[in-house]
N, C-alpha and C positions, 0 to 999 in steps of 0.2 A: 759297615763303616769301621775303619781302623783308627779309633780315637787315640790310642796309645802312640801309634806311628805319627799321627798329626801333631800331637803334643810334643813329641820328641823333636820333630823338625822345627816347630815354632820355637822351641827352647834354643835350638842351634842358631836360629835367626836372631834371637834376642842376645845371645852371646856375641854375635857379630856386631850388632848395634851397640852393645856395651863397649866393644873394642873401638868402634868409631868415636864413641863418646869420650874416649881418653884424649882425643885431639883437642877439643875445646877445654877440657880440664887442664891440659898443659898450658893453653893460652891464658886461662884464668890464673894459673900459678905464675906465669911470666909477668902478667900485668898486675899481679898482686890484688886480684879481685876475690877477696875473702869469702863473701856470701855466695858468689857464683861457684867458687871452687868447692865449697861445702855442699852446694846443691848437686854438682856433678859427682862428687865423691860418694855421697849417700846413694845417688841413683845407680851408679856403676856397681856398688857393693850389692844393692838390692837385686839388680839384674843378674849378676853372677851367682848370687845365693839361690834365687828362685829358679833360674834356668839351669844352673849347675845341678841343683837337687833333682830336677826333672830328668836331666840327662843321665844322672847316676842311677836313679830308680829304674829307668827304662833302658839301661845300658845293654841288657841281654836281648832286647826286642830288635831283631834284625830283619824285619819284613822287607821284602824287595819289591812289592807291588803297591801301587798307589792308584786307587780307583778314581774315576772322574769326580765322584762325590767327595772323596778325601781331598782332591785337589781344590775344589771350590771352597770347602770349609777351611783348608789351610791358608789359602790366599787371603780370604776375608779376615780370618782371625789374626793372621800375621800383621795386616795393616792396623787392625784395632789394637793389638798388643804393642806394636811399635809406637803407636800414638799415645797409649796409656803410659808406657814406661818413658817414652820420649818427652812427655810433658813434665815429668818429675823435676828436672833441674830448674825449670821456670818456677814451679810451685814451691819447691823446698827452699830455694834461694830467696824467694819473695819478689823476684823480678816481675812475675805475673802472679799476684797473690790469690786470684780466683782460680779454682781448679777447672771450672768450665771454660774460662778464657784461655788457660794454659793448654787444655786439650784442644780447643778450637784452633789455636795458633799452630799447634803441632800437627794435627791432622790436615790443616791447610798446607803445611809444609810438605808432609809426606805424599799428599795427594797432588802436589804441585799446583794448587789452586792460587795461592798468593793472597787470599783474603785475610786481612789482619784486624785485630782488635786493639793494636798498639796506637796510642795517640802521640807518643813521643819515641819514635824508633831509636833515635840517636842517644836517648837517655839510658838504653840498655848497656850492660857491660859488653865489651868486645867478644868475650867468650860466648855469651848468649846469642849475640848477633851471628857469630860464626856457626853455632849449632843450628840456629834458625835457618840459615842458608844451606847448611849441610843436609838437613832433612829433605830439602828440595832435591839435592844431587842424588841422594840415596833413593828417594821415591821416584825420581825421573826414569832411570833405567829399570828400577824395580828391585827391591830387596829380594824378591822371589827369584829373579834371573840370577842375581849374585849367588843365591843359595843353590840354584840348579847347577851353577858352574862348579860347585864343590860337593855336590851330592854323592859322587863316588865315595867320598869319605864315610858316608852314612850307608852306602850300599843300597841306594834307592834310585829308580829311574825317574826322570823329571819332566817328560813330555806333558803329562797331565797338568803340571804346575804352569808351564808356559801357556797352555791352552786356557787355563783359568785366569792367568794374569793378563793375557792379551786376547780376549775372546772376540776378536774382530772377524771379518769375513774369511781370512786365511791366516795361517801361522807359517811363515817362511822359515825353513831350516837352511842356514848357510852351509852347514856341515851335516853329513849323515848322523853324526853324534850330537845330541841336543846339548850336551855339556860343552862341546867344542863351539857350538853356535853361541852359547851364552858367553863364553870366554872372548870370542871374537867381537861380539857386540860391546862388551865392557872395555876391550882394548881400544875400539874406535871411540867410545865415550870418553875414556881417559885421554886419548890423543887429542880430541877436540878441546877438552878441558885445559890441557897444557898450552895448546895453540892460542885459544882465546885469552887466557890469562896473560900470556906473553905479549899479545897485541894490545891489550888494555893497559898493561904496564908501560908499553912504549908510548901510549897516549897520555901518560902522566899519572895514572892511578898507582897507588901503593899496592904492595902484594896482597894485603888483607882485603882491600876493596875490590881488587881485580879478581881474586878467588871467589869472594862471596857473590859478585855479580855474574861471574862465569857459571857458578852453581845454579843461579836463578835463570840464566839464559838457556843453558843446555837442557835443563829439566823443564823448560817452559813453565817456570813457576812464578817468578816476578818479585820475590822478596828482595828488597834493597836495604842497604845499611843507612840510607839517608831518608829523612822525612819527605822530601820532594822527589824521591826515586832518582832515576837517571838524569832528570832535569837539573839536579844539583850540580852536575859537573859542567854543564853549559858548553859541551864540546861536540862539534860536528864529527870529529874523528871517532870519539867514543860511541856516539850515536850510530855511526856507520858500521863500526865493528860489531856492536850488539845486534843491529838489524840483520846483518849477514848471518850471524850465528843463530839468531832466532829462526830465520828461514831454514837454515840447515837442520836445526833441531826438529823442525816440523816435518822433515822428510823421513820416509821409511828408512830405518838404519840398515836394512839389508841392501838398499840401493847405494848407500855409502860404501859398503863392502864391495859391491860390484864395480863401482867407480875406481876404488883403490886397486881392484884386481885387473883393471884395464878394460872391463866390459862396458864400454860407453854406449854401444848400440842398444843394449837392453834398457838403459835409462831413457833414450830417445823414444823408445817404443812404449814406455810406461804411461798409460793414460792418466793414472792418478797424479803422477808427478807433473805432467804437462798441464793438467787442469789446475793443480795447486799453484803452480807458478803463474798461470794465466790469471787466476783469482787475485793473487798478490799484486801483479802488475796493474790490472784493471782498477782494483780498489785504490791503489796508490795514486794512479793517474786521476781518477775521479775526485778524490779528496784534495789532491794538489791543485787541480783546476778551481775547485770551490774555495780554496784558501787564498788563491792569488788575488791580491788587491784588497780583499776584505779583512784578512788577518795578517798576512806577510806580504812584503813588498817585492821580494825577489823570487824567481823560479827555484833557485837553489834551496832557499829556506822552505818553500812549499814541499819540494820533493823530500827534503831531509825529515821534516816532521810527519808528513803524510805516510812515507814508507815505513818509518819507525812504528807509528801507531797501527798501521795496517798489519805489519808483521807481528806486533805485540798481541793484537786481538785475534787475528787469524790463527796463530799458533797457540793461543790461550796462555801466553806468558804473563801479560798484565803489567809490564813495565810502563812508565809514562815519562814523556818529556814535555808534555803540554796538557792543559786542561781542555780536553776535546768537547766538553759541555759548553764551552764558549765559542766553538766553531759554528759555521753555518749549518743549517738543518740537513742539507744534503750530505755533508760530511758525517754528521751524527747518524744519519740513516744508514750510510754505508757501514759504519762501525757496528751499528746494531745488527745488520745483516750478517756481518762477519762472525758475530757471537754465536750464530747457529751452525757454523761450518766446522771449524777446528782444523787440525793438522792432518797429515796422512796416516794411514794405518801403519803400525809398526814404528811410530815416532813417539816422542815423549809428550806430544800435545794431547789435549783433551777434545771435547766437543763431539759432534756426530761423526766426524771424519769425512774427508773428501771422497774416499772410495764408496762410502754409503750414499752420499749425495748423488754421485754419478750413476750408481746402480738404480736408485729410486727414480732418477730422471729418465734413464733408458727404459725402465720398466713401465713408467707412465706412458711413454711414447709407444711402446709395444702394445699396450692396452688399447690405445687409439687406433693402431693399425688393425687390431682384431675386430674393432667395431666396423671398419671399412671392408676388411677381408676376413670374415668369420672362420673360414676354412684354411686360412694361411698358417704357415709355420714360421714363427719368428723367434730367434734365439738371442739371448743377452750375451754380448761379448765385451770383454775388458782386456785391453792390451793384446788383442788377438785370441784370447782364451775364452772359452764358453763358460758363463757363470751358471752353475747348477741351480736348479729350482730350490733345493733345500737351503742354499746360501742366500738366494734372493728372498725366500720366505723369512729366514732368520733376520735379514736386514730390515724387512718390513715390520717384523715383530719388535725389533730393537727401536725403530723409529717411533712406533706407537708408544712403547714404554717410556721413551725419552720425552715425548710430548706430554704424556700422562704425568710423569715425574715433575716436569716443569709446571704443569697446571696445579698439581697438588701442593708443591712448595710455594708457588705464587699465592694460592689461596690461604695457606697457613700464615705466610708473612703478612698478607693483607689483613687477615683476621686479627693480627697483633696491633693493627692501627696504622699501617703504612700505606702510602699512596700506590696506585697501580704501577707506575713507572718504576718506582723503587722495588716493589714486590716482584714484578716480572724480571727485571734485570738482576735482582738478587738470586732468583732461581736460575737464570742463565749463567750467572757468574759462578755459582757453586756446583750445579750439576755439570756444567761445561768446563769446570776447573779453570775459569778465566781470571777471577779475582775482582777487578773493578767493574762497575756497571754504570748506571745513570741514576740521577736523583740523589738520594742520601748516601749512596755507595759509589759516587763518582770517583774519578782518578785522584782527587785530592781529599777524599773522605775515607772512612773505615767502617768496620762492622761493630764497633764498641757499643753503640746505642741499643743494640738488640737485647732482648731479655734472655736469660739463661735458657729457657725452654726453646726459644727460637734458635739459639745457637746450637743446641743439640740436634735439632731438626736439620739445620744447615750442615752440621758435621756429618750427619748420615748422608745428606745429598752429595757432599764432596767425596765421601768414600765410594758411594754408588757410582758417581760419575767417573772417578778414577779407574774403577774396575769394570766400567762399561755396563753397568746395570745388571746384566744377567748373573754375573758371579755373586753379587750380593743378594739380589732379589730371590734367586733360586733357593738359597738356604733358609729363607723364611716361609717357604711353602710347605704345607703338610706332607706333600708327596716326597720331598727330599728326605724326610726323616723316617719314612716307611721302609721296612726291610724288603 
């Protein structure tokens, strides 16, 4: 294992993060937010000193190979270090005086979970609110992918990093060169950011609110600058724009590239995309029907609120325009089911992912076919392609670990004295990177009431969920550290 090389790349990532931190520092200066500016200044200086020292010390280390183990270690530690350094402005400025709370809020941002400990969001300085949302945007596409795009500067190949950061069933390469793939993905991400920001401003949002809500939308994170989330704007237009972009953010980004390249046929053949859209439409329809007459009096209102909340939970964004705990039980049940699904592979969404759900579904039916025809040969196919057994086995293993993680987190939260609904949905909200749940963590509540020890467990759950379990869990196994 090349620990020096891993340290060197992490240091470079921290320098990049320090550069991004200059933006909220400038906002703090413009709005004369003295304590916030102090917090950002000290944090930036610390990051540059520590990361710069590491880069200087290891400047002659020009290793060009990065093993799979190095990739897993780098990705996990980069998220941990980003959260540790990223929480410093909150802590140093006193905006969030508890280090545990500051770390929880930051890792929730970078992991695009959107779970918050803040009880008065609007009481934070604008610069802190901007940094809070910016952590979403950076974590959404991945600090790692950003680093891979510029790894030629370090003389290092980056495919291992992509595999570790997105350990789904497949890792699509848009371009033969992985650095070109990362650059294209970031260009699409930035393009969507500009488009949504412009559309939200056209609906009456100011630039600050439009940017911060765009960050939360495209990263499927859900941090808002308002205490009542998107509901504060009470605008059907804004709800509609955010709904559309939440759905787009939950789609595999390589499909966006194919669409922009004019390859529409490949989108129509994509089983995961078709299933994802079907789930969104069906869930929106079911919730709309249940709301009609009992909560809202017009079909338009039902579709507006049902589609927004379906997109928000399915894509694991976590924005809210209504308190769905006040909705009929059938609507709540549908939302609960969506919490288990998540977005598409290769998207910024969390959860199990639609492609895994499809594969498990087909695998289950194949097993039933084998019971009827023991000598039959049945292959798993997805979008016309055969799914190899090793991929199907990896998906089965992931599903088991996902359910196990949910059960363990549920037990720990319940052991702290919480009811089963709160405990289970807390596990779903953190491991699935969703944000809100039911019970004490409903759409109008927060995570502030949990003890520090539980918050650290939930922080680990958010990290593991963001990196799809394998990446984090593999490095805590004894086998990983054996030569």
